[in-house]
Backbone as a chain_set.jsonl record, in Angstrom:
{"seq": "MTSHDASGKGIHIGSVQGAFAIGDHNTVTHNAGGQDAPAVDPAHEELLRAVRTLREDLARAVETPEVQALTTELADTEEEITGTGAAAPGRLARLRGALSDAGAVVGLLASGAAVVQAVAALVGG", "coords": {"N": [[6.262, 22.618, -29.069], [9.095, 24.075, -30.399], [11.365, 26.759, -30.826], [13.94, 28.883, -32.135], [15.236, 32.005, -30.95], [15.804, 35.249, -32.472], [18.57, 35.659, -32.212], [19.509, 33.128, -32.201], [20.21, 31.801, -29.938], [18.39, 31.337, -27.86], [15.656, 29.331, -26.608], [12.295, 28.641, -27.11], [9.554, 27.249, -25.552], [6.448, 26.162, -26.269], [3.054, 25.318, -25.596], [2.807, 22.405, -23.639], [1.99, 19.046, -23.117], [1.68, 16.122, -21.133], [4.587, 14.09, -20.649], [7.978, 15.157, -20.668], [11.463, 15.622, -21.478], [14.467, 17.465, -21.174], [17.666, 17.718, -22.506], [20.564, 15.522, -22.297], [20.542, 11.967, -21.692], [18.214, 11.512, -20.075], [15.417, 10.278, -18.192], [11.998, 9.697, -18.4], [9.016, 9.431, -16.655], [5.61, 9.04, -16.847], [2.662, 9.397, -15.195], [-0.465, 9.539, -15.787], [-2.655, 11.506, -14.188], [-2.468, 9.967, -11.862], [-3.637, 7.465, -12.156], [-2.643, 4.921, -12.07], [-2.3, 3.822, -9.523], [-4.459, 2.442, -7.171], [-6.842, 3.897, -4.895], [-6.292, 3.604, -1.443], [-7.866, 2.586, 1.469], [-7.73, 3.869, 4.88], [-7.528, 1.737, 6.82], [-6.601, -0.454, 5.332], [-4.261, 0.659, 4.421], [-2.843, 0.884, 6.787], [-2.585, -1.868, 7.363], [-1.008, -2.583, 5.157], [1.407, -1.172, 5.68], [2.164, -2.493, 8.065], [2.424, -5.131, 7.145], [4.578, -4.887, 5.363], [6.634, -4.184, 7.151], [6.724, -6.467, 8.808], [7.47, -8.369, 6.901], [10.1, -7.523, 6.369], [11.243, -7.992, 8.893], [10.907, -10.77, 9.122], [12.681, -11.656, 7.232], [15.025, -11.885, 8.537], [14.629, -13.943, 10.239], [14.752, -17.403, 11.346], [14.207, -19.685, 8.806], [11.433, -21.518, 8.662], [8.989, -23.989, 7.644], [6.522, -22.812, 8.296], [7.162, -20.106, 8.609], [8.018, -19.574, 6.026], [5.612, -19.983, 4.615], [4.086, -17.941, 5.732], [5.556, -15.714, 4.91], [5.105, -15.853, 2.164], [2.304, -15.414, 2.1], [2.234, -12.822, 3.145], [3.573, -11.411, 1.119], [1.789, -11.83, -1.007], [-0.454, -10.539, 0.035], [0.461, -7.898, 0.221], [0.854, -7.383, -2.513], [-1.786, -7.602, -3.441], [-3.108, -5.502, -2.082], [-1.679, -3.246, -3.004], [-2.264, -3.485, -5.676], [-5.079, -3.493, -5.95], [-6.119, -1.898, -3.99], [-7.189, -2.915, -1.704], [-7.373, -5.747, 0.534], [-8.929, -8.757, -0.111], [-11.609, -10.51, 1.607], [-11.074, -13.333, 1.632], [-8.287, -13.393, 1.254], [-7.472, -12.091, 3.59], [-8.319, -13.982, 5.471], [-6.656, -16.157, 4.815], [-4.186, -14.99, 5.41], [-4.496, -14.521, 8.136], [-4.621, -17.188, 9.031], [-2.028, -18.067, 8.341], [-0.537, -16.398, 9.982], [-1.294, -17.368, 12.464], [-0.348, -20.022, 12.289], [2.405, -19.554, 12.232], [2.818, -18.628, 14.723], [4.685, -18.82, 16.897], [6.966, -17.432, 16.049], [5.874, -15.016, 15.16], [4.781, -14.007, 17.497], [7.005, -13.1, 18.839], [7.766, -10.799, 17.596], [7.309, -7.35, 17.326], [6.32, -6.247, 15.006], [4.848, -8.344, 14.043], [2.715, -8.469, 15.832], [1.506, -6.079, 15.133], [0.537, -6.605, 12.536], [-1.284, -8.657, 13.111], [-3.124, -7.212, 14.661], [-4.016, -5.324, 12.761], [-5.219, -6.963, 10.831], [-7.224, -8.097, 12.404], [-8.745, -5.812, 12.913], [-9.817, -5.367, 10.414], [-11.293, -7.699, 9.805], [-12.667, -8.214, 12.037], [-12.592, -9.054, 15.429]], "CA": [[6.775, 23.402, -30.168], [10.308, 24.792, -30.036], [11.901, 27.649, -31.857], [15.072, 29.697, -31.706], [14.979, 33.435, -31.115], [16.539, 35.867, -33.585], [20.009, 35.524, -32.029], [19.86, 31.719, -32.364], [20.685, 31.251, -28.674], [17.328, 30.997, -26.923], [14.666, 28.339, -27.005], [10.964, 28.904, -26.593], [8.72, 26.055, -25.52], [5.038, 26.528, -26.206], [2.201, 24.441, -24.815], [3.302, 21.036, -23.511], [1.162, 18.135, -22.338], [2.33, 14.829, -20.965], [5.917, 14.087, -20.057], [9.062, 15.504, -21.583], [12.767, 15.828, -20.849], [15.387, 18.301, -21.944], [19.048, 17.366, -22.204], [20.99, 14.162, -22.591], [20.494, 10.893, -20.693], [17.086, 11.684, -19.163], [14.36, 9.283, -18.164], [10.734, 10.335, -18.072], [7.909, 8.558, -16.305], [4.393, 9.843, -16.831], [1.488, 8.733, -14.647], [-1.565, 10.461, -16.062], [-3.67, 11.645, -13.162], [-2.326, 8.994, -10.779], [-4.573, 6.381, -12.4], [-1.984, 3.629, -11.934], [-2.4, 3.308, -8.175], [-5.795, 2.597, -6.626], [-6.937, 4.516, -3.575], [-6.266, 2.627, -0.357], [-8.49, 3.144, 2.667], [-6.771, 3.92, 6.0], [-7.326, 0.442, 7.478], [-5.734, -1.268, 4.481], [-2.949, 1.332, 4.418], [-2.218, 0.444, 8.044], [-2.204, -3.263, 7.16], [0.095, -2.607, 4.201], [2.635, -0.78, 6.399], [2.514, -3.559, 9.007], [2.863, -6.274, 6.336], [5.939, -4.598, 4.865], [7.565, -4.248, 8.277], [6.877, -7.867, 9.21], [8.271, -9.045, 5.861], [11.502, -7.174, 6.614], [11.678, -8.685, 10.101], [10.977, -12.213, 8.859], [13.859, -11.941, 6.4], [16.127, -12.185, 9.458], [14.231, -15.063, 11.099], [15.053, -18.752, 10.881], [13.146, -20.061, 7.875], [10.728, -22.782, 8.861], [7.874, -24.044, 6.686], [5.492, -21.857, 8.706], [7.66, -18.763, 8.29], [8.003, -19.472, 4.574], [4.215, -19.825, 4.202], [3.678, -16.592, 6.145], [6.233, -14.769, 4.016], [4.372, -15.887, 0.894], [1.01, -14.745, 2.307], [2.498, -11.388, 3.305], [3.882, -10.881, -0.212], [0.545, -11.83, -1.768], [-1.313, -9.499, 0.607], [1.012, -6.617, -0.222], [0.568, -7.251, -3.941], [-3.223, -7.376, -3.628], [-3.462, -4.157, -1.613], [-1.124, -2.239, -3.913], [-2.879, -3.639, -6.989], [-6.515, -3.241, -5.972], [-6.495, -0.941, -2.952], [-7.694, -3.614, -0.52], [-7.207, -7.196, 0.583], [-10.236, -9.403, -0.076], [-11.824, -11.324, 2.813], [-10.358, -14.608, 1.536], [-6.858, -13.112, 1.463], [-7.303, -11.804, 5.02], [-8.465, -15.253, 6.185], [-5.417, -16.932, 4.607], [-3.128, -14.321, 6.159], [-4.75, -14.802, 9.556], [-4.219, -18.573, 9.266], [-0.561, -18.136, 8.284], [-0.048, -15.748, 11.201], [-1.532, -18.315, 13.55], [0.566, -21.156, 12.12], [3.768, -19.097, 12.554], [2.624, -17.891, 15.972], [5.872, -18.775, 17.755], [7.841, -16.366, 15.555], [5.092, -13.779, 15.105], [4.62, -13.519, 18.868], [8.242, -12.478, 19.303], [8.034, -9.585, 16.824], [6.325, -6.275, 17.437], [5.705, -6.098, 13.691], [3.861, -9.409, 13.931], [1.537, -8.028, 16.582], [0.866, -5.015, 14.359], [-0.211, -7.235, 11.443], [-2.415, -9.346, 13.739], [-4.102, -6.182, 15.038], [-4.576, -4.721, 11.546], [-6.127, -7.953, 10.244], [-8.385, -8.184, 13.298], [-9.557, -4.612, 12.711], [-10.503, -5.475, 9.121], [-12.214, -8.837, 9.755], [-13.372, -8.291, 13.298], [-12.108, -10.045, 16.403]], "C": [[7.999, 24.153, -29.684], [10.713, 25.682, -31.187], [13.063, 28.428, -31.281], [14.705, 31.16, -31.853], [15.896, 33.985, -32.212], [18.046, 35.698, -33.445], [20.468, 34.077, -32.198], [20.3, 31.07, -31.065], [19.567, 30.793, -27.746], [16.388, 29.955, -27.491], [13.355, 28.723, -26.354], [10.168, 27.608, -26.662], [7.294, 26.52, -25.33], [4.285, 25.565, -25.307], [2.74, 23.014, -24.831], [2.321, 20.246, -22.671], [1.875, 16.805, -22.236], [3.7, 14.987, -20.334], [6.948, 14.454, -21.104], [10.334, 15.682, -20.786], [13.609, 16.669, -21.78], [16.795, 17.909, -21.536], [19.318, 15.914, -22.523], [20.746, 13.233, -21.406], [19.382, 11.079, -19.665], [16.136, 10.503, -19.263], [13.095, 9.979, -17.72], [9.71, 9.262, -17.754], [6.681, 9.43, -16.177], [3.241, 8.988, -16.318], [0.327, 9.698, -14.774], [-2.589, 10.427, -14.944], [-3.597, 10.63, -12.044], [-3.238, 7.785, -10.956], [-3.955, 5.003, -12.181], [-2.155, 3.014, -10.551], [-3.808, 3.518, -7.628], [-5.749, 3.279, -5.265], [-7.002, 3.412, -2.523], [-6.89, 3.276, 0.862], [-7.513, 3.069, 3.84], [-6.516, 2.571, 6.674], [-6.417, -0.461, 6.651], [-4.342, -0.65, 4.353], [-2.159, 0.934, 5.66], [-1.74, -1.004, 7.919], [-1.008, -3.357, 6.222], [1.413, -2.225, 4.868], [3.103, -1.897, 7.325], [3.042, -4.793, 8.264], [4.292, -6.062, 5.86], [6.971, -4.698, 5.978], [7.794, -5.683, 8.713], [7.678, -8.64, 8.173], [9.76, -8.77, 6.061], [12.035, -7.932, 7.831], [11.831, -10.191, 9.861], [12.162, -12.593, 7.989], [15.057, -12.301, 7.263], [15.821, -13.367, 10.374], [14.685, -16.386, 10.497], [13.884, -19.194, 10.007], [12.645, -21.468, 8.16], [9.625, -22.853, 7.803], [6.772, -23.027, 7.013], [5.898, -20.429, 8.386], [7.647, -18.554, 6.781], [6.579, -19.253, 4.059], [3.706, -18.424, 4.561], [4.298, -15.547, 5.238], [5.523, -14.703, 2.669], [3.034, -15.163, 1.022], [1.185, -13.234, 2.463], [2.779, -10.744, 1.946], [2.616, -10.793, -1.059], [-0.415, -10.747, -1.272], [-0.841, -8.127, 0.169], [0.675, -6.365, -1.687], [-0.913, -6.938, -4.182], [-3.623, -5.97, -3.201], [-2.928, -3.101, -2.563], [-1.771, -2.311, -5.292], [-4.339, -3.228, -7.048], [-6.973, -2.211, -4.951], [-6.999, -1.596, -1.682], [-7.345, -5.092, -0.614], [-8.604, -7.796, 0.737], [-10.374, -10.245, 1.196], [-11.097, -12.668, 2.78], [-8.869, -14.454, 1.78], [-6.602, -12.871, 2.949], [-7.419, -13.078, 5.844], [-7.211, -16.101, 6.041], [-4.262, -16.315, 5.394], [-3.275, -14.596, 7.649], [-4.324, -16.224, 9.904], [-2.708, -18.724, 9.28], [0.064, -17.486, 9.513], [-0.185, -16.684, 12.392], [-0.552, -19.479, 13.485], [2.006, -20.793, 12.498], [3.774, -18.329, 13.873], [3.854, -17.784, 16.847], [6.802, -17.645, 17.342], [7.119, -15.029, 15.602], [4.961, -13.168, 16.494], [5.843, -12.82, 19.415], [8.502, -11.124, 18.638], [6.932, -8.561, 17.007], [5.604, -6.079, 16.111], [4.655, -7.18, 13.455], [2.579, -9.048, 14.652], [0.787, -6.948, 15.815], [0.045, -5.579, 13.206], [-1.441, -7.94, 12.011], [-3.502, -8.337, 14.09], [-4.774, -5.577, 13.813], [-5.562, -5.682, 10.876], [-7.392, -8.058, 11.103], [-9.31, -6.983, 13.122], [-10.364, -4.7, 11.412], [-11.544, -6.595, 9.096], [-13.044, -8.972, 11.022], [-12.803, -9.396, 14.164], [-10.72, -10.379, 16.199]], "O": [[7.94, 24.811, -28.646], [10.442, 25.399, -32.354], [13.154, 28.611, -30.067], [13.958, 31.531, -32.759], [16.675, 33.238, -32.804], [18.743, 35.603, -34.454], [21.664, 33.815, -32.324], [20.721, 29.913, -31.068], [19.799, 29.921, -26.908], [16.336, 29.731, -28.7], [13.317, 29.089, -25.179], [10.117, 26.952, -27.703], [6.971, 27.191, -24.349], [4.852, 25.052, -24.342], [3.085, 22.478, -25.885], [1.868, 20.719, -21.629], [2.595, 16.407, -23.152], [3.936, 15.923, -19.569], [6.813, 14.109, -22.278], [10.297, 15.87, -19.57], [13.485, 16.599, -23.003], [17.086, 17.783, -20.346], [18.435, 15.174, -22.956], [20.745, 13.67, -20.255], [19.601, 10.821, -18.481], [16.066, 9.823, -20.286], [13.111, 10.764, -16.772], [9.559, 8.296, -18.502], [6.702, 10.445, -15.481], [2.886, 7.98, -16.929], [0.165, 10.587, -13.938], [-3.304, 9.44, -14.773], [-4.583, 10.444, -11.33], [-3.577, 7.136, -9.966], [-4.682, 4.012, -12.114], [-2.155, 1.789, -10.426], [-4.305, 4.644, -7.619], [-4.732, 3.238, -4.573], [-7.691, 2.409, -2.706], [-6.504, 4.377, 1.254], [-6.565, 2.284, 3.799], [-5.382, 2.293, 7.064], [-5.56, -1.154, 7.2], [-3.355, -1.369, 4.195], [-0.957, 0.679, 5.589], [-0.623, -1.328, 8.32], [-0.089, -4.136, 6.472], [2.43, -2.883, 4.647], [4.291, -2.214, 7.372], [4.0, -5.424, 8.711], [5.12, -6.969, 5.949], [8.059, -5.235, 5.773], [8.931, -6.082, 8.963], [8.492, -9.489, 8.537], [10.585, -9.675, 5.938], [13.15, -8.454, 7.801], [12.78, -10.807, 10.347], [12.6, -13.743, 8.01], [15.997, -12.942, 6.792], [16.656, -13.752, 11.192], [14.964, -16.48, 9.302], [12.723, -19.095, 10.405], [13.336, -22.46, 7.931], [9.36, -21.856, 7.132], [6.164, -22.452, 6.11], [5.074, -19.63, 7.941], [7.302, -17.471, 6.309], [6.362, -18.431, 3.169], [2.983, -17.802, 3.784], [3.628, -14.594, 4.84], [5.359, -13.624, 2.1], [2.67, -14.381, 0.144], [0.369, -12.459, 1.964], [2.281, -9.656, 1.658], [2.395, -9.798, -1.749], [-1.107, -10.113, -2.069], [-1.651, -7.282, -0.214], [0.26, -5.266, -2.056], [-1.247, -6.109, -5.028], [-4.401, -5.314, -3.893], [-3.641, -2.156, -2.899], [-1.822, -1.307, -6.003], [-4.799, -2.686, -8.052], [-8.092, -1.706, -5.036], [-7.217, -0.914, -0.681], [-7.062, -5.617, -1.691], [-9.367, -7.388, 1.612], [-9.373, -10.646, 1.791], [-10.558, -13.099, 3.8], [-8.256, -15.293, 2.439], [-5.632, -13.384, 3.506], [-6.69, -13.242, 6.822], [-6.745, -16.696, 7.012], [-3.452, -17.036, 5.977], [-2.292, -14.87, 8.338], [-3.728, -16.449, 10.958], [-2.161, -19.426, 10.13], [1.075, -17.965, 10.027], [0.715, -16.774, 13.227], [0.011, -19.879, 14.504], [2.741, -21.63, 13.024], [4.637, -17.482, 14.104], [4.057, -16.753, 17.488], [7.37, -16.969, 18.2], [7.686, -14.025, 16.033], [5.024, -11.949, 16.647], [5.739, -12.03, 20.353], [9.378, -10.382, 19.081], [5.751, -8.877, 16.858], [4.411, -5.778, 16.091], [3.679, -6.951, 12.741], [1.484, -9.291, 14.145], [-0.443, -6.909, 15.847], [-1.043, -5.075, 12.927], [-2.529, -7.829, 11.447], [-4.681, -8.588, 13.839], [-5.982, -5.341, 13.828], [-6.619, -5.26, 10.407], [-8.502, -8.103, 10.573], [-10.531, -7.13, 13.178], [-11.47, -4.165, 11.328], [-12.573, -6.459, 8.435], [-14.001, -9.745, 11.075], [-12.563, -10.514, 13.708], [-10.168, -11.197, 16.935]]}, "num_chains": 1, "name": "protein.A"}
C-alpha cells in the first residue's frame, strides 16, 4: 500500500510480502524460503566443487572420446546434485567408470584426483 503525505512529496509503504522493486529498470527475483535449491550434504558438496573444477580443467584438455564422455558425466553429475541434493549410486558408478576410462588425463590433473577421492568417499573404496 502506498500513499503520499500531505505535502505530496513523501511515500509511505505499508506491509509488504514477497518481492518488489522501486524505480525504473529493476529486476526482482523471489525465492520463497529457499525452496528452489535442495539441501546438499557435505560429501556431495565436496564432490560438486571437485566436479566443477575438473570440468573447467578439462575444457583446456585435448578432446578425446574418453574426455568427452567424462565431460558429459561431470555435467550430468553436477546437474543431479544441484537438482536433487545428491548423486544417486548409479550416477556415481557411471562417473567412476568415466574417470577410469579417461585415466591418462585425469591422472595429470589435481582436480581429477579430487573428484576420484570424493567419489570414493561416497561409494567406498
